[in-house]
N, C-alpha and C positions, 0 to 999 in steps of 0.2 A: 467651665468656670474661668473667670478672669484671674490671671496670675497675680497673687498678692505682691505688692511692692510698697514699702513705706514711703518711697520717694513721691508717690502720688499725692501725699498730704501736702507737699510743698509745691505741687505743679500749678502753674497758672492756666495751663490748657492740657487737655487729655484727648489723645486720639485713640479710639478703640476700634480694633479691626476684628471682625467676626470670621474666624477661620472656618467655623461650621458652615456659614453662608457661602463662603468661597468654594468649599468642597461641594456643597449642594448645587451651586451654579455650574460647576464643572460636570457633575454627574448629569444634570439636566441637559446640557448641550451634548454630552456623549450619548445619552439615551435617545435624544431627539434624532440624532443621525442614525443610530442603530435600529430605530423603529422600522426602517425600510427593509431590514433583514440583511443589510451589507455589514461586513466587519470593519466599520470605520473607527479609527483611533482618534482620540482627542488629546492634543497637546495643551501647552499653556505658554503664553507670552509673559515673561517676567521682566521685561526691560524697564529702565527707569526705576529700579528698585521696586519691582512689582507695582508699577504705576503709583509710586509714592508711598505704598503701604507696607513695605518691608519684604523683599524677595526671599530671604532665607527661611523664615518661619512659614511663609506661604508655600514655598517649594517643598519643604518637609511634609507639610500636611497633604499637598496634592500627590506627592510620591506615595504616601501611605494610602491614599485613595486609589492608587493604580495608575496615575499619570506617569509616563516615562519619557516624554519628549518635551524639552523646555527650550525656549527661544529668548535670547537677549540681544541687545544692540551692540554693545562694546565688549572687547575681550576682557577687560577688568571686571565687568559684570559677570561674565562666564567664570572667571577665576573665583570670585566670591561664591557663586552658586555651586561650584564644584566642591567646596568645603561643606556646604549645607547638604548636598545630595550627591555623595560620592559615586553612586551607581547610575546616575541619570545620564541620558543622552542630551547634550547641550549644544545648540547651534547658535553661532554668532552671526546675526543678520547683516551687520555692516561689512562682513567679509574678512579677508586675510590681509592684515597690514604688512607693508614691506618689512622683512626681517623678523616677522612674528611667528614663523612656522615652527620653530623649536618650542616656543611656549605653548602653542596650540597642541602640538604632539604630546608634550609633557603633561598638560592638563586634561588631555582627552577632549578638547573642544573641536567642534566641526564647523568650518567656515562655510557660509553661503557664498559660493563663488559667483561674483557679479560681473566678471568679464573674462575674456579668454586669457589675459595676462595672469589673472589669479588662478585659473585652471592650470596653466603651465607651471606656475610657481608651486602649487600644491602637489602636482604630479612629480615635480623635482624633489619635493620633500619626501614623498613616498619612496622614491628611488634612493635618496640619501639615507633614510632610516630603514630601508630594506624591509618594508612591510606595507601592506595595503592600508590606505587611510580612507575613512568615510568622507564623502563629499556631498554637498548640496548644490545643485545647479539652479540658480535663480535666473529666470528669464523675464524680461520686461514685456508685458502684453498690453501696455497702454499707460502706465503710471509715469513713464519718462523720468524715473529717478534711478535707482539701482537696478541692476540686472543686465543679462546679455541682450544686446540688440537683436532684431530679427536677422540681420546679416550674420552676426556671431553665432546665433542659434543654428542657422543653416550650415555654417562651417563645421560646427560641432557634430551635428547630425550626420554630415557627409564624411566626417573623419573621426570615428569613435576611438582611434588610436590616441587621440589627445587625452583620453581618460585612462589609458593603460596604467595600472598600478593603483588606481583609485577604486573604491567601493562606492557605487552610486547609491547613496542612502536616501535621497529625496530629490524630486523635481518640484520646484515651487514658483509661484508668481503671486503678485499682490493686487487685490482689487482696488479700483479707483473710487467707485461710487456704490459700494454694497449697501449702504444705509438708505439708498433710494432704489427700491426694487424695480421701478418702472424705467430707470435710466437704461437706454439701449447699450451703453458701454459695457454693462455687466455681461450681456450675451456675447458681445464682440470679443471681450477678453476670454470668456469661456471657450469660444470656438478656437481662438488662437492657441490657448493653452492645450486644449484637447489635441490639436494638430501636432503640437510639439511632443506631447506625451505619447501619442501613437507612433511617433518616429523614434522614440527612445524606449523600446519595450523592456519590461522586466524591472523597472524602478518604480517605487511608490511615488505618489504625487500629492501635492497640497496646494489648495487655492483659497479655501474659505477662512476668512478672519471672523470676528465676532458676528458682524451683520451678515456676512456671507453664509453663515450657517443657516440663516433663515431665508435664503434665496432658493432653497430646495435641494433635493438630493443630487442633482446634476453638478452642483458646486462642491460636494463633500469630498469626492475622490477617496484617498486612503487615509489622510491625516488632516484634521482641522487644526487651526492655529488661533483659538480665541484669546483675546487679551482683555479689552475693556469690559466685556460682559461678565467675566469672572469677578470683577470688582464692583458689580452692581450698576454699571452704566447701561442705560437702555440701548440695546442693539437694534431696536425697531422704532425709531423716532416717529412720532405721530400716532403710535399705538401704545397700549398699556405695556409697561415694562414687565417682561416675564422673569426677570432675574431678582434674586433676593438682595435686600439692602446689606451692605458690607461695612462701610466706614462711618463712624460717628465722631464728630469733633465738638468738644465742649470747651468753652473758655470762661474763665472766672470773672465775675464782676468785681472790680477793684474799688469803685467809689460811685456813690449816687449823689448828684448835686442839683440844687434848685436854682433856676436862672429866671431872670425877668423877661418880659416880652421884648423883642427886637435885640436880643443878645446874640452875638456871634459865637460859634463853637469851632474849635480846631484851627488848623493852619489857614491863614488868609480869610478866615470867617466865611467860608464858602456856603455855610448855612446859617441862617438867623431864625430865631424862634418867633413865631407869629403870636405867641401867647406865653404866659408864664409856664415854664416847662420843667420836667425832671429829666435829667440826662444821666444815663449809666455809662461808666467807662469800663470797657471790656478788654481783657488782656489777650488781644490778637491783633496782628498788623501785617504789613506787606513783607516783613522779614520772616513771617511764618507762612507765607504763601497766600495770605488773604489779599486778593488783588486790589490795587488802587482804584480800578474801574468800578468797584463796589461802593465807593463813596457816594452818599446821597441816593443810593440805589439798593444796596443790600439790606437783608433783614436777618434777625436772629430770633430764636424761640426761647422765651423765658416763661416758665410755669404755664405752658400750653398757650401762651399768647405770642403773636408775632409783634416784633418791635423793629422799627426802621433805623438803619444806620444813617446818621446825619453828620454832615461835615466830611472832611477828607479822611481817608484811611492813612494813618501814620505808621511808622516803622513797627511799633510795638502795641499800638492801641487803636481801638475804634470807639466812637461815641454813639450812643443809641438813645432815641427818644422813647422814654418809658412813661410819659405823662399819663397815658390812659390805662396803664397796667396797675393792678392792685399793689400798693406799697409793700405789703407783706411778702409778695413774690419777688421783689427786687431789692435785695440786700447785699452788701459787700460779702463776698465769699460764695454767693450763689453762682451756679454755672449756667451759662447761656448756650443753647445748642446752635452751633454755627453750620454744621452739616450733620444730617441725621435722618431718622425716619420721617420727621415732620418737614424737613427741607433737604431734599436729596442734592447730590452733586450736580445732577442735571438741572435742577431748579436754580441752584446758585449760579451755574454757568450761564443760564439764560439772562439772569439779572446782570451778570458781569459782561455780557455780550461776547462770550467766548464759548468753548466747548468744555464738557466735563472732564476730558482728558487733561486739559491744562489745570483745572481745579485740583484734581488729585495729585498730579505729578509736581505741582508747585508746593505741596505741603512741606513745611520746613522741618528741621531737625530739633527744634526747641521743645516740641511737645513731649510730654510723658506718653509713651506708647504702651498700650495694653492689648493683649491678644486674648480674645474670648473664644471659647471652644477648645477642642482637644488639640494640644500641641505635642507632636511626636518628640 
């Protein structure tokens, strides 16, 4: 059930996050990997505040489902998550910042060590605190972003003393093109990663992100790291989305106005009516993460009818052509579906000429947020 909150009566826009759907998506991915008979674990990537949907309540729900491994990008994200799930294992993907070792140790955060300098610094921390510390070794197998280079990986393999005092919790790499199964770079990365893992025996390994889960059992290793798929984003572009819908954004209609033909609407009159028209003004704008690129391209759903955004997206408002909609369905106070079952984040992203990751992570803080489903 949605948590009751009287503030929702005053909300101009409501973002509803279905925790049951997120939990179901996590179980689906976990069970998909375990169908092969191997004991593969499934973690969860909660960076960018759970892809814009609220990391703490999502983490609590997933922990209750049995998820134990969480990944964030920044140390402060890890600190916030530690409060929400005190017993969870939390890895910071962006690595160990200079001078941050004491905070990492105090909070029980595990850095993804992205170069040999970080390996050395974390080993020194283990010596200074006189206890073994968990470490994740991230190697670059083709992304050319973060991670040990091939040369650094070879040095580490040939000198395991660099890890003395550290508990090797995970070996990981990140896929470049997992959403494109036919791309040969996937197999190239797999072989590079396999070679590294074989030379570092005894440590669990992780390669598969959301789309990587669907590349097959070879990519699953010991721990999968899904992110986007948990939040309903399609991990198999070009095929039906196997994930449940998670996020619904509704924004209130503030005013409906009648305009004459050839009347401009919004800033710079980027759109003019070709006929007498009715325009609904909806309480969402780029300050709320509704991207400006959706001007004259986006759509909303009102009473089961699609209505096109006309004119520019402004900071707090969009204008929508509702001329062909039944007047009874378009009244001040009525909510328009901006993202939801009738128009997913993937579909909004296509209209905005971006990806659904940006759509979700851009969602602002002005929405009233409601969490449907069981909240631990």
